[in-house]
C-alpha positions as CSV (number, residue, x, y, z in Angstrom):
1,M,146.8,151.7,204.4
2,Q,143.9,150.9,202.1
3,P,141.8,153.8,201.0
4,I,138.1,154.1,201.5
5,T,136.3,153.5,198.2
6,L,132.8,152.8,197.0
7,S,134.0,149.5,195.7
8,N,135.1,148.5,199.3
9,M,131.7,149.6,200.6
10,Y,129.9,147.3,198.1
11,Q,132.3,144.5,199.1
12,A,131.5,145.2,202.8
13,R,127.8,145.1,202.0
14,K,128.2,141.5,200.7
15,R,130.4,140.5,203.6
16,I,128.1,141.6,206.3
17,Q,124.8,140.6,204.7
18,P,124.4,137.4,206.7
19,Y,124.4,139.4,210.0
20,V,123.1,142.8,209.1
21,M,119.7,143.7,207.7
22,E,119.0,146.3,204.9
23,T,116.9,148.6,207.0
24,P,113.7,150.2,205.6
25,L,113.4,153.9,204.6
26,I,110.0,155.1,205.5
27,N,108.2,158.4,204.8
28,S,107.3,160.5,207.8
29,D,104.0,161.8,206.8
30,S,103.7,164.0,209.9
31,L,107.1,165.7,209.4
32,S,106.6,166.0,205.7
33,M,103.3,167.7,206.0
34,S,104.4,169.9,208.9
35,Y,107.5,171.2,207.2
36,N,106.5,171.2,203.5
37,A,109.1,168.6,202.7
38,S,109.6,164.9,201.8
39,V,111.1,163.6,205.0
40,Y,112.2,159.9,205.3
41,L,113.5,158.0,208.2
42,K,116.3,155.5,207.8
43,L,115.5,152.9,210.6
44,E,118.8,151.6,211.9
45,N,117.0,151.1,215.2
46,L,115.6,147.8,213.7
47,Q,119.1,146.1,213.5
48,E,119.4,143.0,215.7
49,T,121.3,144.8,218.4
50,G,119.3,147.9,218.1
51,S,121.7,150.2,216.3
52,F,123.7,150.9,213.1
53,K,126.9,149.8,214.9
54,M,126.3,146.2,213.6
55,R,127.6,147.3,210.2
56,G,131.0,148.5,211.1
57,A,131.7,145.9,213.8
58,A,130.7,143.1,211.4
59,N,132.9,144.4,208.6
60,K,135.9,144.7,210.8
61,I,135.5,141.3,212.6
62,L,134.7,139.4,209.4
63,A,137.8,140.9,207.7
64,L,140.1,139.5,210.4
65,S,142.4,136.5,209.6
66,K,141.6,133.1,211.1
67,E,144.5,133.5,213.5
68,K,143.3,136.8,214.9
69,R,139.7,135.5,215.2
70,E,141.0,132.6,217.3
71,R,142.9,134.9,219.6
72,G,139.9,137.1,220.2
73,V,139.1,140.8,220.3
74,T,138.5,143.7,222.6
75,T,136.9,147.0,222.2
76,F,135.9,150.2,224.0
77,S,132.4,151.6,223.8
78,T,129.6,153.8,225.1
79,G,127.4,150.7,224.6
80,N,126.1,150.2,221.1
81,H,129.4,149.3,219.5
82,G,130.1,146.9,222.4
83,L,126.7,145.3,221.9
84,A,127.5,144.8,218.2
85,V,130.9,143.2,218.9
86,A,129.5,141.0,221.7
87,Y,126.6,139.8,219.4
88,L,128.8,139.0,216.4
89,T,131.6,137.3,218.4
90,A,129.0,135.2,220.1
91,K,127.7,134.1,216.7
92,L,131.2,133.3,215.5
93,G,132.3,131.6,218.7
94,M,135.0,134.2,219.4
95,R,136.3,135.6,222.7
96,A,135.5,139.3,223.2
97,I,136.3,141.6,226.1
98,I,134.2,144.8,226.1
99,C,135.7,147.8,228.0
100,I,133.2,150.4,229.0
101,S,133.1,153.4,231.3
102,N,131.1,153.7,234.5
103,H,128.7,156.1,232.6
104,V,127.3,153.5,230.3
105,P,123.6,153.1,231.0
106,S,122.4,149.9,232.8
107,V,120.2,148.9,229.9
108,K,123.2,148.5,227.7
109,V,125.3,146.8,230.4
110,N,122.5,144.3,231.0
111,K,122.3,143.5,227.2
112,L,126.1,143.0,227.1
113,T,125.8,140.6,230.0
114,S,123.0,138.7,228.3
115,L,125.2,138.2,225.2
116,G,127.8,136.5,227.3
117,A,130.6,139.0,226.7
118,E,133.4,139.7,229.2
119,I,132.8,143.2,230.5
120,I,135.4,145.4,232.2
121,K,134.3,148.8,233.6
122,V,137.0,151.4,233.5
123,G,137.0,155.0,234.6
124,D,134.5,157.8,233.9
125,N,134.7,158.2,230.1
126,Q,135.3,156.4,226.8
127,D,138.9,157.6,226.7
128,D,139.7,155.7,229.9
129,A,138.1,152.6,228.4
130,E,140.0,153.0,225.2
131,R,143.4,153.2,227.0
132,Y,142.6,150.0,228.9
133,A,141.5,148.2,225.8
134,Y,144.8,148.8,224.0
135,E,146.7,147.8,227.1
136,L,144.7,144.6,227.3
137,A,145.2,143.9,223.6
138,E,149.0,144.1,223.9
139,K,149.0,142.0,227.0
140,E,146.8,139.2,225.8
141,G,147.3,139.3,222.0
142,L,143.8,140.5,221.2
143,T,142.7,142.6,218.3
144,V,141.1,146.0,219.0
145,I,137.9,146.6,217.2
146,P,137.7,150.4,217.2
147,P,134.2,152.0,217.3
148,F,134.8,154.7,214.6
149,D,138.3,155.7,213.5
150,D,139.1,152.7,211.4
151,I,138.9,152.0,207.6
152,D,136.9,148.8,207.9
153,V,134.5,150.3,210.5
154,I,133.9,153.4,208.4
155,T,133.4,151.3,205.3
156,G,130.9,149.1,207.1
157,Q,128.9,152.2,208.3
158,G,129.0,153.5,204.7
159,T,126.8,150.6,203.6
160,I,123.9,152.8,204.9
161,G,124.9,155.3,202.2
162,I,124.8,152.6,199.5
163,E,121.3,151.6,200.6
164,L,120.1,155.2,200.6
165,I,121.4,155.8,197.1
166,E,119.3,152.8,196.0
167,Q,116.3,153.6,198.2
168,F,116.0,157.4,197.6
169,S,118.3,158.6,194.8
170,E,116.4,162.0,194.7
171,M,117.5,163.0,198.2
172,D,118.7,166.6,198.7
173,M,119.8,166.3,202.3
174,A,120.8,163.8,204.9
175,I,120.7,164.5,208.6
176,I,123.1,162.3,210.6
177,P,124.0,162.0,214.3
178,V,127.7,162.7,215.0
179,S,129.9,161.3,217.8
180,G,133.2,159.8,216.9
181,G,132.3,160.3,213.2
182,G,132.3,156.8,211.9
183,L,128.6,156.9,210.9
184,F,128.8,160.4,209.4
185,S,132.1,159.6,207.5
186,G,130.8,156.4,206.0
187,I,127.5,157.8,204.9
188,S,128.9,161.1,203.7
189,F,131.6,159.5,201.6
190,A,129.1,157.3,199.8
191,L,126.5,160.1,199.2
192,K,129.0,162.8,198.2
193,K,130.6,160.4,195.7
194,Y,127.2,159.7,194.2
195,N,126.0,163.3,194.3
196,P,128.4,166.1,195.4
197,K,125.4,168.5,195.7
198,V,123.6,166.6,198.5
199,K,123.7,168.5,201.8
200,L,125.0,166.7,204.8
201,I,124.0,167.9,208.2
202,G,125.6,166.6,211.3
203,V,123.9,166.7,214.7
204,S,125.2,166.4,218.2
205,M,123.9,167.4,221.7
206,E,124.9,170.6,223.4
207,K,126.6,168.7,226.2
208,S,130.2,167.6,225.5
209,P,130.0,167.7,221.7
210,V,133.6,166.7,221.1
211,M,133.5,166.4,217.3
212,Y,131.7,169.8,217.0
213,E,134.3,171.5,219.1
214,S,137.1,169.8,217.3
215,I,135.8,170.9,213.9
216,R,135.3,174.4,215.3
217,V,138.9,174.8,216.5
218,K,140.3,172.6,213.6
219,N,142.0,170.1,215.9
220,P,140.8,167.2,218.0
221,V,140.0,168.2,221.6
222,V,139.1,166.5,224.8
223,L,136.0,167.5,226.8
224,Q,134.7,166.3,230.1
225,E,131.6,164.1,229.6
226,E,128.3,165.4,230.9
227,D,125.1,163.5,231.5
228,T,122.9,163.7,228.4
229,L,119.9,161.9,226.9
230,A,122.1,161.4,223.8
231,D,124.6,159.2,225.8
232,S,125.5,157.2,222.7
233,L,127.1,160.4,221.3
234,L,129.4,160.8,224.3
235,G,133.1,160.0,224.1
236,G,136.3,161.5,222.7
237,I,137.4,161.3,219.1
238,G,141.1,160.6,220.0
239,L,143.8,163.2,219.9
240,N,145.5,161.1,217.3
241,N,142.4,160.7,215.2
242,Y,143.4,159.6,211.7
243,Y,140.3,159.3,209.6
244,T,137.0,160.5,210.9
245,F,138.0,164.1,212.0
246,R,139.3,164.8,208.5
247,M,136.3,163.2,206.8
248,V,133.8,165.1,208.9
249,Q,135.7,168.3,208.3
250,E,135.7,167.7,204.6
251,Y,132.1,166.5,204.0
252,I,129.9,168.3,206.6
253,D,127.8,171.2,205.2
254,D,126.4,172.2,208.6
255,F,126.8,171.1,212.2
256,I,123.8,171.5,214.5
257,L,123.7,171.2,218.3
258,V,120.4,170.4,220.0
259,S,119.4,170.9,223.6
260,E,118.2,168.3,226.1
261,E,114.7,169.6,225.8
262,E,114.9,169.3,222.0
263,I,116.2,165.8,222.2
264,A,113.3,164.9,224.6
265,R,110.8,166.3,222.1
266,G,112.4,164.3,219.3
267,M,112.1,161.1,221.4
268,M,108.5,161.8,222.1
269,Y,107.8,162.7,218.5
270,M,109.1,159.3,217.3
271,L,107.1,157.5,220.0
272,H,103.9,159.4,219.3
273,H,104.0,159.6,215.5
274,H,105.9,156.4,214.6
275,Q,105.5,154.2,217.6
276,F,109.3,153.8,218.0
277,A,111.0,154.2,221.4
278,V,114.4,155.5,220.3
279,E,117.5,156.6,222.2
280,G,118.4,160.2,222.6
281,A,121.2,160.0,220.0
282,A,118.8,158.7,217.4
283,A,116.3,161.5,218.2
284,T,118.8,164.3,217.6
285,T,118.1,164.2,213.8
286,V,114.4,164.6,214.3
287,A,115.1,167.2,217.0
288,A,117.1,169.2,214.5
289,I,114.0,169.4,212.2
290,L,111.5,170.1,215.0
291,S,113.6,172.9,216.4
292,G,113.8,174.6,213.1
293,K,117.6,174.6,213.2
294,V,117.6,172.7,209.9
295,D,115.5,174.2,207.1
296,V,114.0,171.2,205.2
297,A,111.2,173.1,203.3
298,G,110.9,172.0,199.7
299,K,113.6,169.4,200.1
300,N,113.9,165.6,199.9
301,V,115.4,164.7,203.3
302,V,116.7,161.6,205.1
303,S,116.9,161.5,208.9
304,V,119.0,158.7,210.1
305,I,117.5,157.0,213.2
306,S,120.6,155.4,214.6
307,G,119.4,153.3,217.5
308,K,116.8,152.2,220.1
309,N,118.8,151.1,223.1
310,V,117.2,153.3,225.8
311,D,116.1,152.3,229.2
312,T,112.3,152.2,229.7
313,S,112.6,154.3,232.8
314,V,114.3,157.1,230.7
315,V,111.4,157.0,228.2
316,L,108.8,157.2,230.9
317,N,110.7,160.0,232.7
318,V,111.1,162.0,229.4
319,G,107.5,161.4,228.6
320,A,106.3,162.7,232.0
321,K,108.4,165.8,231.8
322,Y,107.4,166.4,228.2
323,L,103.7,166.1,228.9
324,A,104.0,168.4,231.9
325,T,105.6,171.1,229.8
326,T,103.1,170.8,227.0
327,K,99.9,171.1,229.1
């Protein structure tokens, strides 16, 4: 298998450029002033399908041979990866079957439908959808586009790290959401190769944090999924995880868990101070700062805002509860 290298990340950046934007890095004046730090937000919520997943999916799909593209692809997803695969295959005129669990929020299901993808709902978690996707691939000759534990996908997500090196070379710390670990692995590889001293903070929700528990016991585990505002971070990492578990284990400097209340506060903070409605998963990095669980004082910090695919009703409900508790 090919190794993950910075050279491959630069090649991936060139490959995906027609479909993936270089997202802005903006200073959060409010966070910076409140916490005596220089806090910047990497706005992956501005990607065409609303999340960073465009990068890994594009790199994997565009690297396929002509024969494999003609046969089509399938994937399993909690929503955002499926959206990226559906969008890109529609652009390329390819067949795509997206396998999702019955827990995927309706806003993401509706977007998948609007992109014209074939959708199959399977079971109650991502592991069920994953098993079905591989069975389908074998039966119909499709190529599976994994959401995280794959060289091309990790390399694609790592292009965020390449951009950050160019946009903010003085950074001391990066705070990154963690689910299956593709995003964290890609960014952390790039940043640690550039500056081994940069601190990498992973953040997950308190409910069903599979990678966190896996790192804690030093082996991939399975957890029952619970309802959470950070639904994009749900899903297993695979008991046979080959890349991301080891990479997260190697590169992470601290792993933070945030509560539902803290995630809600992060979502409202982004809406109030930056006029962005972001999904709970994206708000976890801001929540980690607001909760005081990450000490950013005196540091140059990047908070990765991973996506915006959240139902309006969720935002309104969170807002109402947040306002009620802050009166």
